[in-house]
C-alpha positions in Angstrom: -104.9 181.5 39.1 -108.1 179.4 39.3 -106.5 176.9 36.9 -103.5 176.6 39.2 -105.8 176.0 42.2 -107.7 173.3 40.3 -104.5 171.5 39.3 -103.1 171.7 42.9 -106.4 170.3 44.2 -106.5 167.4 41.8 -102.8 166.6 42.6 -103.7 166.6 46.3 -106.6 164.3 45.6 -104.4 161.9 43.7 -101.8 161.9 46.5 -104.6 161.3 49.0 -105.9 158.3 47.0 -102.4 156.9 46.6 -101.8 157.2 50.4 -105.2 155.5 51.0 -104.2 152.7 48.6 -101.0 152.1 50.6 -102.8 151.9 54.0 -105.2 149.1 52.8 -104.0 145.5 52.7 -107.3 143.7 53.2 -110.5 144.4 51.4 -113.8 142.8 52.3 -116.1 142.8 49.2 -119.9 142.2 49.6 -122.2 142.1 46.7 -125.6 143.6 47.5 -129.1 143.8 46.0 -131.8 145.0 48.4 -130.3 143.6 51.6 -131.4 146.3 54.0 -132.4 143.7 56.7 -128.9 142.2 56.9 -126.3 144.4 55.1 -125.8 146.5 58.2 -124.9 143.5 60.3 -122.4 142.3 57.7 -120.7 145.6 57.3 -120.4 146.1 61.1 -119.0 142.6 61.6 -116.5 143.0 58.8 -115.3 146.4 60.1 -115.1 145.1 63.7 -113.1 142.0 62.6 -110.6 144.2 60.7 -110.1 146.5 63.6 -109.9 143.9 66.3 -107.3 142.0 64.3 -105.2 145.1 63.8 -105.5 144.9 60.0 -105.4 147.8 57.6 -108.6 147.2 55.7 -111.8 148.4 54.2 -115.3 147.1 53.4 -116.6 147.6 49.8 -120.2 147.0 49.1 -120.8 146.3 45.4 -124.5 147.4 45.0 -126.4 146.0 42.1 -129.3 148.5 42.1 -130.7 148.5 45.6 -133.8 150.6 46.3 -134.5 149.7 49.9 -131.9 151.8 51.6 -129.1 149.3 51.5 -126.7 151.9 50.0 -127.3 154.6 52.6 -127.1 152.1 55.5 -123.8 150.7 54.2 -122.2 154.2 53.8 -123.5 155.2 57.2 -121.7 152.3 58.9 -118.4 153.0 57.1 -118.4 150.9 54.0 -117.5 152.3 50.6 -120.3 151.6 48.1 -119.6 150.9 44.5 -122.7 151.2 42.2 -122.8 148.4 39.6 -125.2 149.0 36.7 -124.9 145.6 35.1 -127.0 143.0 36.9 -125.7 139.7 38.1 -123.8 138.2 41.0 -120.6 137.9 39.0 -120.9 141.5 37.6 -121.3 142.9 41.1 -118.3 141.0 42.5 -116.0 141.9 39.5 -116.8 145.6 39.9 -116.4 145.5 43.7 -113.1 143.7 43.4 -111.9 146.1 40.7 -112.7 149.1 43.0 -111.2 147.5 46.1 -107.7 148.6 47.2 -106.5 145.7 49.2 -103.7 143.3 48.3 -105.8 140.5 49.8 -109.6 140.3 49.3 -112.3 138.5 51.2 -115.8 138.1 49.7 -119.0 137.0 51.3 -122.8 137.4 50.8 -124.8 140.3 52.2 -127.5 138.1 53.9 -125.5 137.4 57.0 -125.3 133.7 56.3 -121.5 133.9 56.5 -119.9 135.4 59.6 -117.5 138.2 58.7 -115.9 137.8 62.1 -114.1 134.9 60.4 -112.1 137.4 58.2 -108.9 137.2 60.3 -108.8 133.3 59.8 -108.7 133.9 56.1 -106.0 136.5 56.4 -104.0 134.0 58.6 -104.1 131.4 55.8 -102.9 134.0 53.3 -100.0 134.9 55.5 -99.0 131.2 55.4 -98.5 131.5 51.7 -101.8 130.5 50.1 -103.2 132.4 47.1 -106.8 131.2 47.5 -108.5 130.5 50.8 -111.9 128.7 50.4 -114.5 128.4 53.1 -115.9 124.9 53.5 -119.3 124.6 55.0 -119.4 120.8 55.0 -116.2 120.6 57.0 -117.5 123.2 59.4 -121.2 123.4 60.3 -124.4 124.1 58.5 -127.0 125.3 60.9 -130.6 124.0 60.8 -132.6 125.5 57.9 -129.5 127.4 56.6 -129.3 125.3 53.4 -132.2 123.5 51.6 -131.8 119.7 51.7 -131.5 119.4 47.9 -128.6 121.9 47.9 -126.9 120.1 50.9 -127.3 116.5 49.7 -127.7 116.7 45.9 -126.8 120.1 44.2 -123.6 121.2 46.0 -122.0 117.7 46.3 -122.8 116.8 42.7 -121.5 120.0 41.2 -118.4 119.9 43.3 -117.8 116.3 42.3 -118.2 117.2 38.6 -115.8 120.2 38.9 -113.2 118.0 40.7 -113.6 115.3 38.0 -113.2 117.7 35.1 -110.5 120.0 36.5 -108.8 118.1 39.4 -109.4 121.0 41.7 -109.5 118.9 44.9 -112.1 121.2 46.5 -114.6 120.0 49.1 -117.1 122.9 48.8 -116.7 124.6 45.4 -119.7 126.9 45.7 -119.1 128.4 49.1 -119.8 132.1 48.9 -117.2 133.1 51.4 -113.7 132.9 50.0 -110.5 135.0 49.8 -107.7 135.5 47.4 -104.7 137.6 46.5 -105.0 140.5 44.1 -102.2 139.0 42.0 -103.9 135.6 41.4 -107.2 137.3 40.7 -105.8 139.6 38.1 -104.3 136.5 36.3 -107.7 134.7 36.3 -109.4 137.1 33.8 -112.8 136.2 35.1 -115.7 136.9 32.7 -118.9 135.5 34.3 -121.7 137.8 35.1 -123.9 135.4 37.0 -123.8 132.8 39.7 -121.3 130.7 37.7 -118.7 133.2 38.8 -118.0 130.7 41.7 -117.2 127.8 39.3 -115.1 129.9 37.0 -113.1 131.2 39.9 -112.1 127.7 41.0 -111.5 126.4 37.5 -109.1 129.2 36.6 -107.4 129.2 40.0 -106.7 125.5 39.5 -105.5 126.0 35.9 -103.1 128.7 37.1 -101.6 126.4 39.7 -102.7 128.6 42.6 -101.9 127.5 46.1 -105.4 126.7 47.4 -106.6 125.7 50.9 -109.9 125.4 52.7 -110.9 126.3 56.2 -114.1 125.1 58.0 -116.7 127.8 58.4 -120.3 127.9 59.7 -123.3 128.6 57.5 -126.1 130.5 59.3 -129.7 131.0 58.3 -129.9 134.1 56.2 -131.6 137.3 57.5 -132.7 138.7 54.2 -136.4 138.5 54.9 -137.3 137.8 51.3 -137.0 135.0 48.7 -133.3 134.4 47.7 -131.9 135.6 44.4 -130.6 132.1 43.8 -132.8 129.8 41.7 -131.8 126.2 42.3 -132.3 124.6 38.9 -131.6 127.6 36.8 -128.4 128.5 38.5 -127.4 124.8 39.0 -127.7 124.4 35.2 -125.7 127.5 34.6 -122.8 126.1 36.7 -123.0 122.7 34.9 -123.2 124.4 31.5 -120.2 126.5 32.3 -118.1 123.6 33.4 -119.0 121.6 30.3 -118.1 124.6 28.1 -114.7 124.8 29.8 -114.1 121.0 29.4 -114.2 120.1 25.7 -112.5 116.8 26.4 -115.6 115.7 28.4 -118.2 117.5 26.3 -116.9 116.5 22.9 -113.9 114.2 22.7 -114.9 111.5 25.2 -118.5 111.0 23.7 -117.2 111.3 20.1 -114.4 108.9 20.7 -116.7 106.4 22.4 -119.2 106.6 19.4 -116.3 106.0 16.9 -115.0 103.0 18.9 -118.4 101.4 19.2 -119.3 102.1 15.6 -116.0 100.8 14.1 -116.3 97.7 16.3 -119.7 96.9 14.9 -118.7 97.6 11.3 -115.6 95.4 11.4 -117.4 92.7 13.4 -120.3 92.5 10.9 -118.2 93.0 7.7 -117.6 89.3 7.1 -121.3 88.4 7.5 -124.2 88.0 10.0 -123.4 87.2 13.6 -125.6 85.0 15.8 -125.9 86.1 19.4 -128.4 83.4 20.3 -130.7 81.1 18.5 -133.3 83.9 18.6 -131.1 86.9 17.9 -128.9 87.5 14.8 -127.2 90.7 14.0 -127.0 91.5 10.3 -126.6 94.4 7.9 -129.1 96.6 9.7 -126.9 96.6 12.8 -123.9 97.4 10.6 -125.8 100.4 9.3 -126.1 101.6 12.9 -122.3 101.1 13.3 -121.6 103.3 10.3 -124.0 105.9 11.6 -122.3 105.8 15.1 -118.9 106.2 13.5 -119.9 109.2 11.3 -121.6 110.9 14.2 -118.6 110.3 16.4 -116.3 111.8 13.8 -118.5 114.8 13.6 -118.5 115.3 17.3 -114.7 114.9 17.4 -114.4 117.5 14.7 -116.4 120.0 16.7 -114.3 119.0 19.8 -111.1 119.8 18.0 -112.5 123.2 17.0 -113.5 123.8 20.6 -110.0 122.8 21.8 -108.3 125.3 19.5 -110.7 128.0 20.4 -110.2 127.4 24.2 -106.4 127.4 23.7 -106.5 130.6 21.7 -108.8 132.3 24.2 -106.7 131.1 27.1 -109.6 129.1 28.6 -107.2 126.2 29.2 -103.9 127.7 30.2 -102.0 124.5 31.1 -102.7 122.4 28.1 -99.1 121.2 27.2 -100.3 118.4 25.0 -102.4 120.7 22.9 -99.4 123.0 22.4 -97.4 120.1 21.1 -100.1 119.1 18.7 -100.5 122.6 17.4 -96.8 122.7 16.7 -96.8 119.5 14.7 -100.2 119.5 13.0 -100.6 121.5 9.8 -103.3 122.0 7.2 -101.4 120.0 4.8 -101.1 116.9 7.1 -104.9 117.1 7.6 -105.5 117.3 3.9 -103.2 114.3 3.3 -105.0 112.2 5.8 -108.4 113.2 4.6 -107.4 112.8 1.0 -106.0 109.3 1.7 -109.2 108.2 3.4 -111.3 109.7 0.7 -109.3 108.0 -2.0 -109.4 104.7 -0.2 -113.2 104.9 0.1 -113.6 106.1 -3.5 -111.6 103.3 -4.9 -113.5 100.7 -2.9 -116.9 102.1 -4.0 -115.7 102.4 -7.6 -114.5 98.8 -7.6 -117.9 97.6 -6.3 -119.7 99.8 -8.8 -117.6 98.4 -11.7 -118.5 94.9 -10.7 -122.1 95.7 -10.3 -122.1 97.3 -13.8 -120.4 94.2 -15.2 -123.3 92.1 -13.8 -125.8 94.2 -15.7 -126.9 96.3 -12.7 -128.9 93.5 -11.2 -129.4 92.9 -7.5 -126.6 94.5 -5.5 -125.1 91.7 -3.3 -122.2 93.7 -1.8 -124.1 96.1 0.4 -121.8 95.5 3.4 -118.8 96.5 1.3 -120.6 99.6 -0.1 -121.3 100.6 3.5 -117.7 100.0 4.6 -116.0 101.9 1.8 -118.6 104.7 1.8 -118.0 105.2 5.5 -114.3 105.9 4.8 -115.1 108.2 1.8 -117.4 110.3 4.1 -114.8 110.4 6.9 -112.2 111.6 4.4 -114.5 114.4 3.3 -115.1 115.4 6.9 -111.4 115.4 7.7 -110.6 117.6 4.6 -113.1 120.3 5.4 -112.5 120.1 9.1 -108.8 120.7 8.5 -109.6 123.8 6.5 -111.8 125.1 9.2 -109.3 124.4 12.0 -106.7 126.4 10.0 -109.1 129.3 9.6 -110.0 129.2 13.3 -106.3 129.2 14.2 -105.6 132.2 12.0 -108.6 134.2 13.3 -107.6 133.5 16.9 -103.9 134.0 16.5 -103.1 130.3 17.2 -101.6 129.3 13.9 -101.8 125.6 13.2 -98.4 124.2 12.6 -96.7 127.4 13.9 -93.5 126.3 15.7 -93.6 129.6 17.7 -96.8 128.7 19.5 -96.3 129.3 23.2 
């Protein structure tokens, strides 16, 4: 009898949760860590905005371990509190979003620097068909003392410009803490960040997925937290920059590596015939050619690492729209890499052997053909690098499920 009652109760609870899920179409998610001075204002504004706009919504506070009464205050005002053990801005948001029931989600900080009365404006943009709605503080208004000068004029503009350069996002304020998005697009993003770089990863992946993104002007107000901010300018700025570089192997590896190879080969071929006089006082000779060889070998090494990073990012779905890489993966095989590396190695080996034979024939006296030794040795070393790099690329592809030369790569 008691077991029947328990089963009936659990069924009723599931049905009640299912009914609750149906009645919520907008969720406001607020990450929180010891924000007792301001969390009440944020929750009250969000609930009031939802009710006044006639929305079916909820407020979810993702608490990251508050000990100042933030949890109790939030629950008293009608928010649903989700306790998040893993520390970090990104961790709190991911847990809060996972627990939210809405089809459309609006996120904002708990320090009252963003006005949650703006929630209906974000919902209006969603109803126009946008997947992601970003707040833009620079197109709106930044109140006096609301943002430090180095954030306003250096940090935010610079990081936004880099993100747009690397990923063509076309966003004017990529680190605005108030933004909104559909559940569907968020689930496709597969966000993994636990810290402040969550904001950058969000934009990068939304752009890669081809999400329909718009921005609306908003106002940034002085915060009411009454304590030092969790944000650390240089530490968190570096975390954003580091994350963007790790997601952009073309900029981190391929561009610097290719530039070094181009400069190195230009110097090598230019100086191979003999010294070059720049001016009556400056002559470039074999020592400069040595630097050319070094630049070339260093560039080839960086390009190799970049190719490893590209395959890794493709296999891990970091870069979801890389059509050119898919084509390369279908055509390049271990055998083609070995043939190229073997040809370069053989060319360099024959050149070095020929010079060594001539040197031996002269009785191993002074070596006059240092330029040619440098030239042919360079190709020999590049061939070795290509051979072993091809093996590693093949191993990386197998371990990540992205087989090199597999015509079924999709």
